[in-house]
N, C-alpha and C positions, 0 to 999 in steps of 0.2 A: 873668304869673306872680304868684301871691299868696304873700307871705312872712309869717313869724311877726310878729304885731302889726298886720297889715293887714286891712282889710275890702274886700270886692269884691262887686259885684252883677251878676247875669246875668238876661237875659230869655229864657225858653224859647220857641223859635220853631217847633219841630217840630210836625207835625200829629198824630203818634201819641204817646200818653202813654208816659212812661218813669219808672222809679223815681227818687226824689230822689237817693239815694246813687250810683246808676249814672251819672246825668247829671253830678253834681259830680266824680266820678272821671274822667269824660271831659274836662271843661273845666279840671281842675286836675291835670295829669299827674304833678306832683311829689308829690302826696299819695296815699297808699295808700287803697284803698276802706275798709279796716278803720279807718283813722284818721278818714276822713270820717264813717263810721258813728258813731264815738265822739263826734265833734264835734256831730253831729246830736242824739244822745241826751243830751248835756250842755248843750244850749241855745245853741250857737254858730251855728245856721242859722235863718234866717227865710224864710217863704214868704208873699208878699203882705202883709208887715208883721207877721205872727204867727209866733211861734216854732214850728218844726216839730221834733217830738221823735221821729218815726218815719222811719227810713231808707227804708221801703217806700212812703212817701207818693207817690202818682202826680202827676206834673207834666202840666199841660195847656197848650195853646198860649196864650201871653201871661202865664204865671206869672212872677213876679219873685222871684228868689232872692238872698238876701244871706248871705254867709258871713264869719265872722271866724276867722282863724287865730291862736290865742293863742300866746304865747311858751311854749316848753316849760318845764314846772315841774320843779324839782329832784326827783329820785326819792327816795322814802323808804327805798329799799333800801340796805342797808349792804354795800359790797363786801367780799368775803372772799378772802383769799389762798389759794386752792385751786389746786393744780397743774392745768394743762390739757394734754391730749395734742393738740397742734395739728397737723393734717394739712397745712393750707395757710392762708396769710394774705397779704392785700395791703391796699391802702388802702380797699377796698370791702367785703371779706368776711373772715370767719374760719370755717374749717371744722375742726371738732374731732371727736375720737373720744370720745364720751360713755361713761363707765363705767356698768356696771349698778349700780343702787341709787341713782343720782343723779336727783333730780327736775329737770326743765328750768327751771321757774319757780315762784316761791312760790305756795302754795295752802294751803288749810286743812290743818293738821297738818304742813306742811312750809314753815316760814318762814325757815329758814337752810340753808346747805349746798347751795344750788341752783346749777345751771349759770349762771343769770343773774347771781347774785352773784359767781361766779368770773369771769365775763366782764367785769363792771364793774370788778373789780380789775385785770384785764389791760388793758382799754381803758376808762379812766374817762369818756371822752366818747362812749360808745356812745349813738347816737341812737335815740329811740323816741317813742311818743306820751306826752305829759306825764301823769304819774300812773298810767300803765298799768304793770303788773308784768312785762311781757314785752319789754323793750327789745331790738330787733334780732332777735327770734326769728321765723323765717320758717315753720318747721314744728316738730313736736314728736316726741319718742320717749317711750314709756312708761317709767316709773321703772326697771323691771327689764329693759328692752331696751337693749343696748349698741350702739355704732356711730356712723356718720357723722351729724353734725348741722351744718346750715348756718345761719350768722348774718350778718345785714346790719349794716354799720357806719354807714349813713346812710339817710335816708328815700328818696332816689332809688333806691338799690340795693335797698332793701326792696320797693319797687314793682316794679322790674325783675324780681326773683326771684319775687314773688307772681304776676305775670302769667304766668310760665312754668309755675308750678304749676297755675294755673287753666286754662290752655290745654293741659294734660297733655303738655307738652314735656319735663318732668323724668322721668328714669328712676331709680327707687329699687329697689335689689335687696337682698334679705334672705336670710340663711341660717336655716332652721328645721328642727330635728329634730322629727319627729312620731311619735306612738305609732301603730303599725300601718303600713299601706301604702295609698296613694291608689288609687282604682279604675283609673287609667291612669298611665303613667310621666310624662306631661306633660298639662297641662290648663289651661283658662281658667274662672274662676269669675266670673259676672256675677250677683250677688245683692245686692239693696239691703240697707242696714243702718239700723237705727233704735234708739232707746233702748228697752231691755227694759221692757215695760209692768209687769212684776212686780218689777223691781229696778232702780231708777233709776241705780245705780252701774255697771250692766252694759249692754252693747250686745247686739243680737240681729239675726238675719236678718229681712228684711222682704219681703213678697210684694205683688204688684200694684203699685199706685201709692204704697204706704206707704214711708217711709224715703227714704234718699238713695242714688243710684246708686253702686255700688262694683265695681271691676274688679281682679282679681288673676290672675296667670298663674304657673304653677309648672312646674318640671322636676326630675326625680329626679337627684341627684348620686350617691348611693350607697344601696343597700338593705342593711339588716341583718336579723337574725332577727326582731326585734320592733319595729324602728323604720325610718324612712326619712329620709335627709338631703335636704332640698329647697332649691332656689334659688327664691325667690318674688319676682316683679316686680309692683309695684303701680302702677296708673295713676290711682288716686284716693287721697286721704289721710284716709279715715274713721277715727274713733276705734276702736282695737282691730281694725282691718279684717282683718289676716292671721289673728289668733287666732280671730275669729268665722268667717271663711271656711273655715279648715282644720278647725275643729270641725264645721261644716256638712257638710264633705266626708267626715266620719267618721274623720278622723285628726288629732286635736287636737295642738297644740304640746306636746311633752314637758315635764312639770313645770308646766304651766299649770293650776293648781288652780281657776281661775275658770271657764274654758270647757272644760277637759278633765277628767281623772280627779282625784278627791279625793286620792289617794295617788300621789306621783310615781313614775314607772318608772325614773328615773335619779337619780344622786347629784349634785345641784346645787341651789343655793339660790334659783334663779329660773327662769322659763321659758326654754327654749332658743330664743331669738330674737335675731338680731344683724343690724343694719343694715350690710351689708357695703360697699355703694357707692352713690354718687349721681352721675348724669350731668346736667350743666346748663351752659348758656352763661353765662359771667360777663360783667358789664358791660364794654363795650369790645372784646369778642371776638365772632368770627363763628361759631365752631364750638363745640359742646359739649365739655366735658372731664370725664373720670371721676375721682372721688376715692374712694379705697379705705381701709377700716379692716379690718385683718386680724382673724381670729377670735381672741378673747381666751383666755387660758390655761385658765380654768375650763370653757369649752365645749370646747376642744380636748382637755382631759383626759377629758371624757365620751366623745368620739368614739374616743379611744385605747383605751377599755375595752370598747367594743361589739364584738360578733361578728356 
């Protein structure tokens, strides 16, 4: 075990080459792969005596790797006393119902009022990578998407949860009201997603070997005259995945002016997308458990007015 403030060395003995970050994640199970990647990029890892700055650096048999785990640096984020709608909490995790309009972590144009700052006020010793602006965050939701958000309280739990996301054992279910009607009542969308080559702020479907694999499944809950309420289950967590996939299907999320129609077909201030539930196995448990965030009033009001 390598603890903060310690250095440790490893000799790579396998015959087949492997990425530096992947190998270190295997031999240091208490450190998440994302943290290891950050340590590599910031100069805390050496290979054969030279600093290795690329996580993708291939290791060959006989390579000697040194890593230093620095003490966590105090975060520059200022906790903010923002009320949290907590669905579940124990010594390892916090599961919250994120409101629409709240950004998960600080970014350009959103330095205050984020979920991270609210979490730091609730749990001052929330652990994360020193200097990183996302302590405890395991996955994200778009600013205007409400619903279930999972947060780890310590590094071991963060790794535990990340491993489940990577192995696609986590089931995330969303409610989406779409314009029009899908071609079939139920369906599966397997279309890759990439950065839009014409607009770097947007994502787009990708064909062939381009982009990253993305899988979404949907089923119709209720059909209306001009809309359909869908339950969408995603097995990958690509940026804007549901919005891109449903637009590709020809029935974009209602009020999504980025990937759908420029003028909203419903009276609501954000896209009709809600992360209703997440099913995941928590540390120390053997079976997955489902956590649910009921549909918020602004979206329920829309449904009540549809015919």
